[in-house]
LORONU-168951 format. One line per field, with one value per atom (N, C-alpha, C): residue number from 1; x negated, y negated, z. Coordinates in Angstrom, 1 decimal. Layout:
<nodes>
pos <- NUM ...
u <- X ...
v <- Y ...
w <- Z ...
</nodes>
This chain:
<nodes>
pos <- 1 1 1 2 2 2 3 3 3 4 4 4 5 5 5 6 6 6 7 7 7 8 8 8 9 9 9 10 10 10 11 11 11 12 12 12 13 13 13 14 14 14 15 15 15 16 16 16 17 17 17 18 18 18 19 19 19 20 20 20 21 21 21 22 22 22 23 23 23 24 24 24 25 25 25 26 26 26 27 27 27 28 28 28 29 29 29 30 30 30 31 31 31 32 32 32 33 33 33 34 34 34 35 35 35 36 36 36 37 37 37 38 38 38 39 39 39 40 40 40 41 41 41 42 42 42 43 43 43 44 44 44 45 45 45 46 46 46 47 47 47 48 48 48 49 49 49 50 50 50 51 51 51 52 52 52 53 53 53 54 54 54 55 55 55 56 56 56 57 57 57 58 58 58 59 59 59 60 60 60 61 61 61 62 62 62 63 63 63 64 64 64 65 65 65 66 66 66 67 67 67 68 68 68 69 69 69 70 70 70 71 71 71 72 72 72 73 73 73 74 74 74 75 75 75 76 76 76 77 77 77 78 78 78 79 79 79 80 80 80 81 81 81 82 82 82 83 83 83 84 84 84 85 85 85 86 86 86 87 87 87 88 88 88 89 89 89 90 90 90 91 91 91 92 92 92 93 93 93 94 94 94 95 95 95 96 96 96 97 97 97 98 98 98 99 99 99 100 100 100 101 101 101 102 102 102 103 103 103 104 104 104 105 105 105 106 106 106 107 107 107 108 108 108 109 109 109 110 110 110 111 111 111 112 112 112 113 113 113 114 114 114 115 115 115 116 116 116 117 117 117 118 118 118 119 119 119 120 120 120 121 121 121 122 122 122 123 123 123 124 124 124 125 125 125 126 126 126 127 127 127 128 128 128 129 129 129 130 130 130 131 131 131 132 132 132 133 133 133 134 134 134 135 135 135 136 136 136 137 137 137 138 138 138 139 139 139 140 140 140 141 141 141 142 142 142 143 143 143 144 144 144 145 145 145 146 146 146 147 147 147 148 148 148 149 149 149 150 150 150 151 151 151 152 152 152 153 153 153 154 154 154 155 155 155 156 156 156 157 157 157 158 158 158 159 159 159 160 160 160 161 161 161 162 162 162 163 163 163 164 164 164 165 165 165 166 166 166 167 167 167 168 168 168 169 169 169 170 170 170 171 171 171 172 172 172 173 173 173 174 174 174 175 175 175 176 176 176 177 177 177 178 178 178 179 179 179 180 180 180 181 181 181 182 182 182 183 183 183 184 184 184 185 185 185 186 186 186 187 187 187 188 188 188 189 189 189 190 190 190 191 191 191 192 192 192 193 193 193 194 194 194 195 195 195 196 196 196 197 197 197 198 198 198 199 199 199 200 200 200 201 201 201 202 202 202 203 203 203 204 204 204 205 205 205 206 206 206 207 207 207 208 208 208 209 209 209 210 210 210 211 211 211 212 212 212 213 213 213 214 214 214 215 215 215 216 216 216 217 217 217 218 218 218 219 219 219 220 220 220 221 221 221 222 222 222 223 223 223 224 224 224 225 225 225 226 226 226 227 227 227 228 228 228 229 229 229 230 230 230 231 231 231 232 232 232 233 233 233 234 234 234 235 235 235 236 236 236 237 237 237 238 238 238 239 239 239 240 240 240 241 241 241 242 242 242 243 243 243 244 244 244 245 245 245
u <- -102.7 -101.9 -102.4 -103.3 -103.8 -104.6 -105.5 -105.9 -104.7 -103.6 -102.6 -102.0 -101.9 -101.4 -102.2 -103.5 -104.2 -104.1 -104.1 -104.3 -103.0 -101.9 -100.6 -100.6 -101.6 -100.9 -100.3 -100.4 -100.1 -100.9 -100.6 -101.5 -101.5 -102.6 -103.2 -101.8 -101.2 -100.5 -98.9 -98.5 -97.3 -97.2 -96.2 -95.9 -95.6 -96.0 -95.6 -94.0 -93.5 -92.2 -91.2 -91.7 -90.6 -91.0 -92.3 -92.7 -91.6 -91.1 -90.9 -89.8 -89.0 -87.8 -87.4 -88.4 -88.1 -88.0 -89.2 -89.2 -87.4 -87.0 -85.7 -84.7 -84.6 -83.8 -84.0 -84.8 -85.2 -84.1 -85.0 -84.8 -83.3 -82.9 -81.3 -80.1 -80.4 -80.3 -80.3 -81.4 -81.5 -80.7 -80.7 -79.7 -78.4 -77.5 -76.9 -76.2 -77.4 -77.4 -76.9 -77.4 -77.4 -76.0 -75.3 -73.7 -72.9 -73.8 -72.9 -72.5 -72.9 -72.7 -71.7 -71.2 -69.2 -68.3 -68.2 -67.2 -67.6 -69.1 -69.4 -68.4 -68.2 -66.6 -66.0 -65.4 -64.5 -64.8 -65.8 -66.1 -66.1 -67.4 -68.2 -66.8 -65.2 -64.5 -64.2 -64.1 -64.0 -65.1 -66.4 -67.5 -67.7 -66.8 -66.7 -66.1 -65.1 -64.3 -65.1 -64.8 -66.1 -65.5 -64.3 -64.5 -64.2 -65.4 -65.3 -66.4 -67.3 -68.0 -67.3 -66.3 -65.5 -64.2 -63.9 -62.8 -62.8 -61.3 -61.3 -61.6 -61.4 -61.8 -62.9 -63.3 -64.6 -65.5 -66.5 -67.8 -68.5 -67.6 -68.0 -67.7 -67.0 -67.0 -68.4 -68.9 -70.3 -71.3 -71.6 -72.3 -72.3 -71.3 -71.0 -71.7 -71.3 -71.8 -73.4 -74.0 -75.5 -76.2 -75.6 -76.3 -76.0 -74.9 -75.0 -75.9 -76.1 -77.3 -78.4 -78.7 -80.1 -80.3 -79.7 -79.8 -79.9 -79.1 -79.0 -80.6 -81.0 -82.6 -84.0 -83.4 -84.5 -84.2 -83.0 -83.1 -83.5 -83.1 -84.0 -85.0 -85.8 -87.5 -87.7 -86.6 -87.2 -87.2 -86.6 -86.3 -87.5 -88.0 -88.9 -90.2 -90.5 -91.5 -91.3 -90.7 -90.1 -90.9 -89.7 -89.9 -91.8 -92.8 -93.6 -95.0 -94.6 -96.2 -95.4 -94.7 -94.3 -94.1 -93.5 -93.2 -94.3 -95.6 -97.3 -98.0 -97.6 -98.1 -97.3 -96.6 -96.2 -96.7 -96.5 -96.9 -97.3 -98.4 -98.7 -98.3 -98.4 -98.1 -96.6 -96.2 -94.4 -94.2 -94.5 -94.3 -94.5 -95.5 -96.0 -95.0 -94.7 -94.0 -92.7 -91.9 -90.5 -90.5 -91.9 -92.3 -91.9 -92.3 -92.5 -91.2 -91.1 -89.1 -88.6 -88.4 -87.4 -87.5 -89.1 -89.7 -88.7 -88.5 -88.6 -87.2 -86.7 -84.7 -84.6 -85.1 -85.1 -85.8 -86.1 -86.9 -85.4 -85.0 -83.8 -82.7 -82.2 -81.2 -81.5 -82.8 -83.0 -82.6 -82.9 -83.1 -81.7 -80.6 -79.1 -79.0 -79.2 -78.6 -79.0 -80.3 -80.7 -79.5 -79.1 -78.4 -77.0 -76.5 -75.4 -75.4 -76.4 -76.7 -76.6 -77.5 -77.7 -76.2 -75.7 -73.8 -73.3 -73.2 -72.7 -74.0 -74.8 -75.2 -74.9 -74.7 -74.3 -72.8 -72.2 -70.0 -69.9 -71.3 -71.3 -71.5 -72.9 -73.1 -72.0 -71.2 -70.3 -70.9 -71.5 -72.4 -70.9 -69.9 -69.1 -68.5 -67.9 -68.1 -68.7 -70.1 -71.0 -72.1 -71.8 -72.6 -71.8 -70.7 -70.1 -70.9 -71.4 -72.6 -73.3 -74.0 -75.1 -74.7 -73.3 -72.7 -72.2 -72.2 -71.7 -73.0 -74.1 -75.4 -75.7 -75.4 -76.0 -75.9 -74.3 -73.3 -73.8 -74.0 -74.7 -76.1 -76.8 -78.2 -77.7 -76.7 -76.3 -75.8 -74.9 -74.5 -75.6 -76.3 -77.8 -78.7 -79.1 -79.7 -79.1 -77.6 -77.1 -77.6 -77.0 -77.2 -78.5 -79.9 -80.7 -80.9 -80.9 -81.5 -80.2 -79.3 -78.4 -77.8 -77.8 -76.9 -77.9 -78.9 -80.2 -81.1 -81.7 -83.1 -82.4 -80.8 -80.9 -81.2 -81.1 -81.6 -82.8 -83.2 -84.8 -85.6 -84.9 -85.2 -84.8 -83.7 -83.1 -84.0 -84.8 -85.2 -87.1 -87.1 -88.0 -88.4 -87.6 -87.1 -86.8 -85.4 -84.9 -86.1 -87.3 -88.2 -89.4 -89.9 -90.0 -89.6 -88.1 -87.1 -87.1 -86.6 -86.3 -88.0 -89.2 -90.1 -90.6 -90.3 -90.7 -89.9 -88.5 -87.6 -87.4 -87.5 -87.0 -85.8 -85.0 -83.7 -83.1 -81.8 -81.2 -81.0 -81.5 -81.4 -80.7 -79.5 -78.3 -77.6 -78.6 -78.8 -79.8 -80.8 -81.7 -81.0 -80.4 -80.0 -79.2 -78.0 -77.2 -77.8 -78.7 -79.2 -79.9 -80.7 -81.1 -80.5 -79.2 -78.1 -77.8 -77.0 -76.6 -77.3 -78.2 -79.9 -79.2 -79.3 -79.1 -78.3 -76.8 -75.3 -75.3 -76.1 -76.1 -76.6 -78.0 -78.6 -77.9 -77.6 -76.5 -75.2 -74.8 -73.3 -74.4 -75.3 -75.7 -76.1 -76.5 -76.9 -75.9 -74.6 -74.0 -73.0 -73.0 -72.7 -73.2 -75.1 -75.6 -75.4 -74.7 -74.4 -73.3 -72.7 -70.9 -69.9 -70.1 -69.0 -68.4 -68.4 -67.4 -67.8 -66.9 -67.4 -67.4 -68.7 -69.1 -68.1 -66.8 -66.2 -65.2 -65.2 -64.4 -64.0 -63.6 -63.7 -64.7 -65.0 -65.8 -67.6 -67.4 -68.2 -68.6 -67.6 -67.3 -67.6 -67.1 -67.7 -68.9 -69.3 -71.2 -71.6 -71.6 -71.8 -72.0 -71.0 -70.5 -71.5 -71.6 -72.9 -74.0 -74.8 -75.6 -75.2 -74.1 -73.4 -73.5 -72.8 -72.8 -74.2 -75.2 -76.1 -77.0 -77.0 -77.7 -77.1 -75.4 -74.5 -75.1 -75.1 -74.7 -76.1 -77.6 -78.9 -78.9 -78.4 -78.5 -77.6 -76.5 -76.2 -77.0 -77.4 -78.2 -79.5 -80.1 -81.4 -80.6 -79.7 -79.5 -79.2 -78.0 -77.8 -78.6 -79.6 -80.3 -81.7 -82.2 -83.4 -83.9 -85.7 -85.8 -86.0 -85.7 -85.8 -87.4 -87.3 -88.4 -89.3 -88.8 -90.0 -90.5 -90.0 -90.4 -91.7 -91.5 -91.9 -93.3 -93.1 -94.6 -95.2 -94.5 -95.5 -96.2 -95.5 -96.2 -97.3 -97.5 -98.1 -99.3 -99.0 -99.8 -101.0 -99.9 -101.0 -101.7 -101.1 -102.5 -103.6 -103.1 -104.3 -105.7 -104.6 -105.8 -107.1 -106.0 -106.7 -108.0 -107.8 -108.4 -110.1 -109.9 -110.9 -111.7
v <- -55.4 -56.8 -57.8 -57.6 -57.6 -59.7 -59.0 -59.9 -61.0 -59.9 -60.8 -62.3 -61.5 -62.7 -64.3 -63.6 -65.0 -65.7 -65.0 -65.9 -67.1 -66.4 -66.9 -67.7 -68.2 -69.1 -68.6 -67.1 -67.0 -66.1 -65.8 -64.9 -63.6 -62.5 -61.5 -60.7 -60.6 -59.6 -59.8 -61.0 -60.9 -60.8 -60.3 -60.0 -60.8 -61.4 -62.8 -63.1 -61.3 -61.2 -61.9 -61.7 -61.3 -63.2 -63.7 -65.0 -65.6 -65.7 -65.9 -66.6 -65.3 -65.1 -66.1 -66.0 -67.1 -68.7 -68.7 -70.2 -70.6 -69.8 -69.5 -70.1 -69.3 -69.4 -70.7 -71.2 -72.1 -73.3 -73.3 -74.4 -74.5 -73.6 -73.7 -73.8 -73.7 -73.8 -75.4 -76.5 -77.8 -78.0 -77.5 -78.1 -78.4 -76.7 -77.2 -78.4 -78.5 -79.5 -81.0 -81.2 -82.5 -83.3 -82.0 -82.2 -82.5 -83.0 -83.1 -84.6 -85.1 -86.7 -87.2 -86.3 -86.5 -87.0 -86.4 -87.8 -88.8 -89.3 -91.0 -91.6 -91.1 -92.3 -93.0 -91.5 -92.4 -92.9 -92.2 -92.8 -94.1 -94.6 -95.8 -97.1 -96.5 -97.6 -98.6 -98.5 -100.1 -100.9 -100.3 -101.3 -101.8 -101.6 -102.7 -103.9 -103.6 -104.6 -105.9 -107.3 -108.4 -109.2 -107.9 -108.8 -107.9 -106.7 -105.3 -105.7 -106.8 -106.9 -107.9 -108.4 -109.4 -108.1 -107.1 -106.5 -105.6 -104.8 -104.2 -102.7 -101.9 -100.2 -99.3 -98.1 -97.5 -97.6 -97.4 -97.4 -96.2 -94.8 -93.6 -93.3 -93.5 -93.0 -93.4 -94.7 -95.2 -94.2 -94.3 -93.2 -92.2 -91.3 -89.8 -90.1 -90.8 -91.2 -91.5 -91.6 -92.3 -91.6 -90.2 -89.3 -88.2 -87.9 -87.2 -87.7 -88.6 -89.1 -89.0 -89.7 -88.7 -87.5 -86.4 -85.4 -84.6 -85.5 -85.8 -86.3 -87.2 -87.9 -86.5 -85.7 -85.0 -83.7 -83.1 -82.3 -82.0 -83.8 -84.2 -83.8 -83.9 -83.7 -82.4 -81.8 -80.5 -79.8 -80.2 -79.4 -79.7 -80.7 -80.5 -80.0 -80.1 -79.4 -78.5 -77.7 -75.8 -75.3 -75.7 -76.0 -75.6 -76.6 -76.8 -75.7 -75.1 -73.9 -73.1 -73.0 -72.3 -73.2 -74.2 -75.5 -75.9 -76.2 -76.4 -75.5 -74.2 -73.5 -73.5 -74.1 -74.4 -75.7 -76.6 -77.9 -78.7 -78.8 -79.5 -81.2 -81.7 -82.8 -83.3 -82.5 -83.3 -82.6 -81.3 -80.9 -81.9 -82.5 -83.7 -84.6 -85.3 -86.1 -85.8 -84.6 -84.1 -84.6 -84.0 -84.3 -85.8 -86.9 -87.9 -88.6 -88.3 -89.2 -88.4 -87.7 -87.0 -88.1 -88.1 -89.0 -90.8 -90.7 -92.5 -92.6 -91.2 -91.3 -91.2 -90.7 -90.7 -91.7 -92.8 -93.5 -95.1 -94.9 -95.7 -95.1 -93.8 -94.0 -94.0 -93.7 -94.3 -96.1 -96.6 -98.3 -99.0 -97.9 -98.0 -97.6 -96.8 -96.1 -97.9 -98.2 -98.9 -100.8 -100.3 -101.3 -101.4 -100.6 -100.4 -100.1 -99.6 -99.3 -100.3 -101.6 -103.0 -103.9 -103.5 -104.5 -103.9 -102.6 -101.8 -102.5 -103.1 -103.4 -104.6 -105.7 -107.0 -106.8 -105.6 -106.0 -105.4 -104.5 -104.1 -105.2 -105.9 -106.7 -108.5 -108.2 -109.1 -110.7 -110.9 -111.8 -113.0 -112.7 -113.5 -113.6 -115.0 -115.1 -115.5 -116.0 -116.6 -115.4 -114.0 -112.8 -112.3 -113.1 -112.3 -112.4 -113.5 -113.8 -112.6 -112.6 -111.2 -110.0 -109.9 -108.6 -107.8 -109.0 -108.6 -108.9 -109.0 -109.2 -107.9 -107.0 -106.0 -105.1 -105.1 -104.4 -103.7 -105.3 -105.5 -104.8 -104.8 -103.9 -102.7 -102.2 -100.7 -100.4 -100.7 -100.8 -100.4 -101.3 -101.1 -100.6 -99.8 -98.9 -97.8 -97.2 -96.2 -96.5 -97.7 -97.3 -96.9 -97.4 -97.2 -95.7 -95.2 -93.8 -92.7 -92.3 -91.8 -91.5 -92.3 -92.6 -92.8 -93.3 -93.0 -91.9 -91.9 -91.3 -89.5 -89.0 -87.6 -87.4 -88.7 -88.6 -88.4 -88.8 -89.0 -87.2 -86.7 -85.4 -84.7 -85.1 -83.9 -83.7 -84.7 -84.6 -83.7 -83.9 -83.6 -82.4 -81.8 -80.3 -79.6 -80.3 -79.2 -79.0 -80.1 -79.6 -78.4 -78.5 -77.5 -76.1 -76.1 -74.6 -74.1 -75.2 -75.4 -74.5 -75.1 -74.3 -72.5 -73.1 -71.7 -70.2 -70.7 -70.0 -69.1 -70.0 -69.4 -69.3 -70.1 -69.8 -69.1 -68.7 -69.3 -70.9 -70.5 -71.6 -72.5 -72.1 -73.2 -74.2 -73.9 -74.6 -75.8 -76.1 -76.8 -77.8 -76.7 -77.5 -78.5 -78.2 -78.7 -80.0 -80.0 -81.3 -82.1 -81.6 -82.4 -83.1 -82.3 -83.6 -84.3 -83.9 -84.9 -86.3 -86.0 -86.9 -88.7 -88.3 -89.4 -90.2 -89.0 -89.9 -90.5 -89.9 -90.4 -92.2 -92.0 -93.2 -94.3 -94.1 -95.1 -95.7 -94.9 -94.7 -95.7 -95.7 -97.0 -97.8 -97.8 -99.1 -100.4 -99.8 -99.9 -100.5 -99.8 -100.2 -101.7 -101.3 -102.4 -103.6 -104.1 -105.3 -105.4 -104.6 -105.4 -105.1 -104.0 -103.6 -102.7 -101.7 -101.4 -101.0 -100.4 -100.3 -98.8 -98.7 -97.9 -96.8 -97.1 -96.2 -95.8 -96.3 -96.3 -94.8 -94.5 -92.9 -93.0 -93.8 -93.6 -93.2 -94.0 -93.4 -92.3 -91.6 -90.1 -89.1 -89.3 -88.8 -88.8 -89.7 -90.1 -88.8 -89.5 -88.7 -86.7 -86.5 -85.1 -83.9 -83.7 -83.1 -82.6 -83.5 -83.8 -83.5 -83.3 -83.2 -82.0 -81.2 -79.7 -79.2 -79.9 -79.0 -79.0 -79.6 -79.7 -78.5 -78.6 -77.6 -75.9 -75.7 -74.5 -74.2 -74.7 -74.6 -74.0 -74.9 -74.4 -73.1 -73.2 -71.8 -70.3 -71.0 -69.2 -69.2 -70.5 -70.2 -69.0 -69.2 -69.1 -67.4 -67.5 -65.9 -65.0 -65.3 -64.6 -64.7 -66.3 -66.6 -66.9 -66.7 -66.8 -65.3 -65.8 -64.3 -63.7 -62.3 -61.9 -62.1 -61.5 -61.5 -62.9 -64.0 -65.1 -65.9 -65.1 -65.4 -64.5 -63.1 -62.0 -63.2 -63.6 -64.4 -65.5 -66.1 -67.5 -66.8 -66.1 -65.7 -65.2 -64.0 -63.6 -64.8 -66.1 -67.1 -67.6 -68.2 -68.6 -67.4 -66.2 -65.3 -65.9 -66.0 -65.7 -66.9 -67.7 -69.8 -69.3 -68.7 -68.0 -67.2 -67.0 -65.7 -66.8
w <- 97.1 97.2 98.9 99.3 99.9 98.9 98.2 97.5 96.5 95.9 95.3 96.4 97.9 98.6 98.1 98.5 98.8 97.5 96.2 95.2 94.7 95.7 95.8 96.4 97.3 98.4 99.7 100.1 101.2 102.2 103.1 104.3 103.7 104.2 103.4 104.0 104.7 105.3 104.4 103.8 103.5 102.1 100.9 100.3 99.2 98.3 97.3 97.1 97.0 96.2 97.9 98.9 100.3 100.6 100.1 100.8 99.8 98.4 97.3 97.6 98.1 98.6 99.1 100.7 101.6 101.1 100.2 99.7 99.0 98.1 97.8 98.7 99.7 101.2 102.0 102.1 102.7 102.0 100.3 99.6 99.5 99.4 99.0 100.1 101.0 102.3 102.6 102.2 102.3 101.2 100.1 99.3 99.3 99.8 100.4 101.5 102.5 103.9 102.7 102.1 101.3 101.4 101.0 100.7 101.8 103.4 104.5 104.5 103.9 103.9 102.8 102.8 101.6 102.5 103.4 104.6 104.8 104.8 104.8 104.1 103.0 102.2 102.9 103.8 104.6 105.5 106.3 107.9 107.4 106.4 106.8 105.9 105.6 105.0 106.0 107.2 108.4 108.4 107.9 108.2 106.8 105.7 104.8 105.0 105.8 106.1 107.0 105.8 106.1 107.6 108.4 110.0 110.9 109.8 111.2 112.0 112.0 113.4 114.9 114.2 115.4 115.5 114.9 115.2 116.4 116.6 117.4 117.0 117.6 116.9 117.8 117.4 117.9 116.9 117.2 116.3 116.3 117.0 116.6 115.0 114.0 113.1 111.5 112.1 111.5 112.0 113.5 114.2 113.6 113.3 112.8 111.4 110.6 109.1 109.3 109.8 110.3 110.3 111.4 112.0 110.3 109.8 108.3 107.4 107.3 106.4 106.7 108.2 108.4 108.5 108.3 108.0 106.5 105.6 104.3 103.9 104.7 104.3 104.6 105.8 106.2 105.0 105.2 104.2 102.7 101.8 100.8 100.8 101.4 101.6 101.9 102.8 102.9 101.5 100.9 98.9 99.0 98.6 98.3 98.4 99.6 100.6 100.7 100.6 100.2 99.5 98.1 96.6 96.5 96.8 96.8 96.5 97.2 97.1 95.8 94.9 94.1 92.5 92.9 91.8 91.5 92.2 91.9 91.2 90.7 90.2 88.3 88.5 86.8 86.8 87.3 87.3 88.5 89.0 90.0 90.0 88.7 88.8 88.8 88.0 88.2 89.7 90.6 91.5 92.8 92.3 93.3 93.2 91.6 91.2 92.2 92.3 93.0 94.5 95.3 96.5 97.1 96.0 95.7 96.0 95.0 94.4 95.8 96.2 97.4 98.4 99.1 99.8 99.9 98.3 98.2 98.4 98.1 98.4 99.4 100.3 101.9 102.4 102.1 102.3 102.4 101.1 100.9 101.6 102.1 102.7 104.0 104.4 106.2 106.1 105.1 105.2 104.9 104.4 104.6 106.1 106.7 107.9 108.6 108.8 109.9 109.8 108.3 108.0 108.4 108.7 109.1 110.2 111.0 112.5 113.5 112.7 112.9 112.8 112.2 112.3 113.5 113.5 115.0 116.4 116.2 117.3 117.6 116.5 116.7 117.0 116.6 117.4 118.6 118.8 120.6 120.9 120.8 121.5 121.8 120.9 121.1 120.3 119.4 119.2 118.4 118.1 117.7 115.8 115.8 114.4 113.6 114.3 113.6 113.0 112.9 112.7 111.8 110.7 110.0 108.9 108.4 107.3 107.2 108.5 108.5 108.1 109.1 108.7 107.3 106.7 104.8 104.1 104.7 104.1 104.2 105.2 105.9 105.1 105.0 104.4 102.9 102.2 101.1 100.8 101.8 102.1 101.6 102.1 102.7 100.7 100.3 99.3 97.7 97.8 97.3 97.3 98.9 99.2 98.4 98.6 98.2 96.7 96.5 94.6 94.2 94.7 94.6 94.9 96.3 97.0 96.7 97.2 97.0 95.3 94.8 93.7 92.4 92.3 91.1 90.9 92.6 92.9 92.4 92.6 92.1 90.6 90.2 88.6 88.0 89.0 88.8 89.3 90.2 91.0 90.1 89.1 88.4 87.2 86.6 85.7 85.8 87.1 87.4 88.0 88.7 89.4 88.3 87.3 86.2 85.2 85.1 83.9 84.3 85.8 86.5 86.0 86.5 86.4 85.2 84.2 82.6 82.4 82.8 81.8 82.7 84.2 84.9 84.1 84.4 84.1 85.6 86.9 88.2 88.5 87.7 87.6 86.1 86.6 84.6 84.5 83.0 82.1 82.1 82.1 82.5 83.3 84.6 85.9 85.7 85.6 85.0 83.5 83.1 81.6 81.8 83.4 83.4 84.4 84.9 85.8 84.6 83.8 82.5 81.6 81.6 80.6 81.6 82.6 83.8 84.5 83.9 84.5 83.6 82.2 81.6 81.8 82.0 82.1 83.7 84.5 85.7 85.9 85.3 85.0 84.2 83.8 82.4 83.3 84.2 85.3 86.3 86.8 87.7 87.2 86.1 85.7 84.8 84.6 84.8 85.8 87.0 88.1 88.7 88.4 89.3 88.6 87.5 86.2 86.8 87.5 88.0 87.3 86.0 85.1 85.7 86.5 87.7 88.6 89.6 90.5 91.2 92.7 92.5 92.7 93.2 93.4 93.0 91.1 90.2 89.7 88.9 88.9 87.0 86.8 85.9 86.9 87.8 88.2 89.4 89.4 89.6 88.8 87.3 86.2 85.9 86.0 86.1 86.6 87.8 89.1 89.2 88.2 88.8 88.1 86.8 86.3 87.1 88.0 88.8 90.6 90.9 92.3 91.6 90.6 90.3 89.6 89.6 89.3 90.6 92.0 92.6 93.8 93.6 94.8 94.0 92.4 92.0 92.2 91.8 92.3 93.9 94.4 96.0 96.4 95.8 96.0 95.4 94.2 93.2 94.4 94.9 95.4 96.8 97.6 98.4 97.9 98.0 97.0 96.0 95.8 94.3 94.5 94.7 94.8 93.6 93.5 92.0 91.4 89.4 88.7 89.0 89.4 89.7 88.8 87.0 86.0 85.7 85.6 85.9 87.4 87.9 89.4 89.0 88.7 88.6 87.3 86.1 85.3 85.8 86.8 87.6 88.6 88.8 89.3 89.1 87.9 86.8 86.1 86.2 85.4 86.2 88.1 89.0 88.7 88.6 88.8 88.0 86.4 85.1 85.9 86.3 86.1 87.5 88.4 89.8 89.0 88.0 87.3 86.2
</nodes>
C-alpha cells in the first residue's frame, strides 16, 4: 500500500482511495460555490442605469456582487486545481487545458469586477456628469467580460472536463454527456448574443445556458455526495502503475 500511494502521487501514509475521496469532495464544494454569484443579476441592476454614477442610493449591492464574483473566480480555479492530481492520470494535456481555461475564466471575471468597482469609485468621488461616458464604457467592459468569461468559458470547461470524465468513467457518463451536449448549444447562444441578435438576459439565452448550469451543479452535488466511481478510480491507478514499470 505504501508503494501504491507513491505511484498515485500522494504521501506514503495515505490510502489512495481516501485521497481520491478528498479530491472529489473539495472539487465538489468548489463547484457548488461557483453558484453564489446568481444574485448578482439583481445586485448589478442599478449599475446598468446610465445615470447611476451621478445618482443617489447606496453602493452596497454592487460591492456585495463584486465579493460574490471574486468567490466565483477563486472557486473556479479551485475546481481545476483540486481535480488536477486525478485528471492528469487520464490525459495530462486535457487536464492542463482545463486548469488553464479556469484561470482564463477567472481573469475575465476579475477584469469585470474591476470595471464595476471603478464606477463605484467615480461615484463616491463625486466626479459629476462628465463621467457618464466613462461609466457607460466601464459597464460595457463588464458586459463583454461576462460574455467571454462567465458565459463562454464554461462551454470550454465542459468540453475539456467532460471529455476527461467521460473517458475515465470517474462519474456516471450521463453527467459529462450533459456537459458535452450543452457546450455547443452554449457557444452558439453566446455567438448570437455577441452579434446582438438576442439580449444577454433573454429567454433564449437562459435556455442556451441551462444544460451547462445543470451539468456543473449536478457534478458538484455528485462529487460531494458520492465521489469518484471506485472501479474507474482503481483502473486509472493501475494504468499509472503500468506506465511506471
